[in-house]
C-alpha positions in Angstrom: 0.0 0.0 0.0 1.4 3.4 -1.0 1.0 6.5 1.2 1.1 10.1 0.0 3.1 12.0 2.6 3.5 15.1 0.4 0.6 16.9 2.1 2.3 17.0 5.5 3.6 20.3 6.9 6.7 20.3 9.0 4.5 20.4 12.1 2.0 17.7 11.1 4.9 15.4 10.1 6.6 15.9 13.5 3.3 15.0 15.2 2.9 11.9 13.0 6.4 10.7 14.0 5.6 11.3 17.7 2.3 9.4 17.4 4.2 6.5 15.7 6.7 6.5 18.5 4.0 6.4 21.2 2.2 3.6 19.3 5.4 1.6 19.1 6.9 1.9 22.6 4.1 3.3 24.7 2.6 6.5 25.9 5.4 7.2 28.3 7.6 8.9 25.7 8.8 12.4 26.2 7.5 14.5 23.3 9.3 17.7 22.3 7.7 20.6 20.6 9.0 23.2 18.1 12.1 25.1 19.0 15.3 24.0 20.7 14.7 20.3 21.1 18.1 19.0 20.2 16.7 17.8 16.9 14.5 15.2 18.7 10.9 14.5 18.1 10.6 12.3 21.2 12.7 10.2 23.7 12.0 7.2 25.8 13.8 5.6 28.7 12.8 2.1 29.9 11.8 -1.3 28.6 10.1 -1.9 25.2 9.9 -4.5 22.5 11.5 -3.5 19.2 11.6 -5.9 16.2 10.3 -8.7 18.5 13.2 -8.3 20.9 13.2 -7.0 24.5 15.2 -3.8 24.8 16.0 -1.6 27.8 17.6 1.8 27.6 17.3 5.3 26.1 15.8 5.8 22.7 15.8 9.0 20.6 13.2 9.3 17.9 14.2 11.7 15.1 12.8 12.4 11.7 13.6 14.8 8.9 11.1 16.5 6.7 12.1 18.2 3.5 9.8 20.9 2.4 11.3 20.9 -1.1 11.4 17.4 -2.6 14.7 16.4 -4.2 16.0 13.1 -5.5 16.3 10.4 -2.9 20.1 10.7 -3.0 20.0 14.5 -2.4 17.4 14.0 0.4 19.6 11.4 2.1 22.7 13.6 1.9 
Protein backbone atom coordinates (compact mmCIF):
# COMPACT_ATOMS: atom_id res chain seq x y z
CA UNK A 1 0.00 0.00 0.00
CA UNK A 2 1.39 3.40 -0.98
CA UNK A 3 0.96 6.47 1.20
CA UNK A 4 1.06 10.08 0.04
CA UNK A 5 3.11 12.01 2.58
CA UNK A 6 3.46 15.09 0.36
CA UNK A 7 0.63 16.93 2.12
CA UNK A 8 2.34 16.96 5.50
CA UNK A 9 3.55 20.27 6.85
CA UNK A 10 6.69 20.28 8.99
CA UNK A 11 4.52 20.39 12.12
CA UNK A 12 2.04 17.70 11.07
CA UNK A 13 4.93 15.39 10.06
CA UNK A 14 6.56 15.87 13.46
CA UNK A 15 3.27 15.02 15.20
CA UNK A 16 2.89 11.94 12.98
CA UNK A 17 6.35 10.71 14.00
CA UNK A 18 5.56 11.34 17.67
CA UNK A 19 2.30 9.36 17.35
CA UNK A 20 4.16 6.46 15.71
CA UNK A 21 6.72 6.50 18.52
CA UNK A 22 3.98 6.39 21.17
CA UNK A 23 2.20 3.57 19.34
CA UNK A 24 5.44 1.60 19.10
CA UNK A 25 6.91 1.85 22.61
CA UNK A 26 4.06 3.30 24.68
CA UNK A 27 2.59 6.54 25.86
CA UNK A 28 5.41 7.22 28.32
CA UNK A 29 7.56 8.87 25.66
CA UNK A 30 8.80 12.43 26.21
CA UNK A 31 7.49 14.53 23.33
CA UNK A 32 9.34 17.68 22.26
CA UNK A 33 7.68 20.63 20.59
CA UNK A 34 8.99 23.15 18.12
CA UNK A 35 12.10 25.05 19.01
CA UNK A 36 15.30 24.01 20.73
CA UNK A 37 14.68 20.31 21.14
CA UNK A 38 18.11 18.97 20.24
CA UNK A 39 16.72 17.77 16.88
CA UNK A 40 14.54 15.24 18.69
CA UNK A 41 10.88 14.52 18.13
CA UNK A 42 10.64 12.30 21.22
CA UNK A 43 12.70 10.23 23.66
CA UNK A 44 11.98 7.18 25.77
CA UNK A 45 13.76 5.58 28.69
CA UNK A 46 12.77 2.13 29.86
CA UNK A 47 11.77 -1.29 28.59
CA UNK A 48 10.14 -1.91 25.22
CA UNK A 49 9.95 -4.49 22.46
CA UNK A 50 11.54 -3.52 19.15
CA UNK A 51 11.59 -5.94 16.22
CA UNK A 52 10.31 -8.74 18.49
CA UNK A 53 13.20 -8.33 20.92
CA UNK A 54 13.21 -7.02 24.47
CA UNK A 55 15.17 -3.83 24.83
CA UNK A 56 15.96 -1.57 27.79
CA UNK A 57 17.63 1.78 27.57
CA UNK A 58 17.34 5.25 26.09
CA UNK A 59 15.77 5.76 22.65
CA UNK A 60 15.82 8.97 20.59
CA UNK A 61 13.18 9.34 17.89
CA UNK A 62 14.24 11.70 15.13
CA UNK A 63 12.85 12.37 11.67
CA UNK A 64 13.64 14.82 8.91
CA UNK A 65 11.08 16.52 6.72
CA UNK A 66 12.13 18.15 3.47
CA UNK A 67 9.80 20.92 2.36
CA UNK A 68 11.33 20.88 -1.10
CA UNK A 69 11.41 17.41 -2.60
CA UNK A 70 14.70 16.44 -4.20
CA UNK A 71 15.98 13.14 -5.51
CA UNK A 72 16.29 10.39 -2.89
CA UNK A 73 20.09 10.70 -3.03
CA UNK A 74 19.98 14.46 -2.36
CA UNK A 75 17.43 14.04 0.43
CA UNK A 76 19.61 11.40 2.09
CA UNK A 77 22.70 13.62 1.89
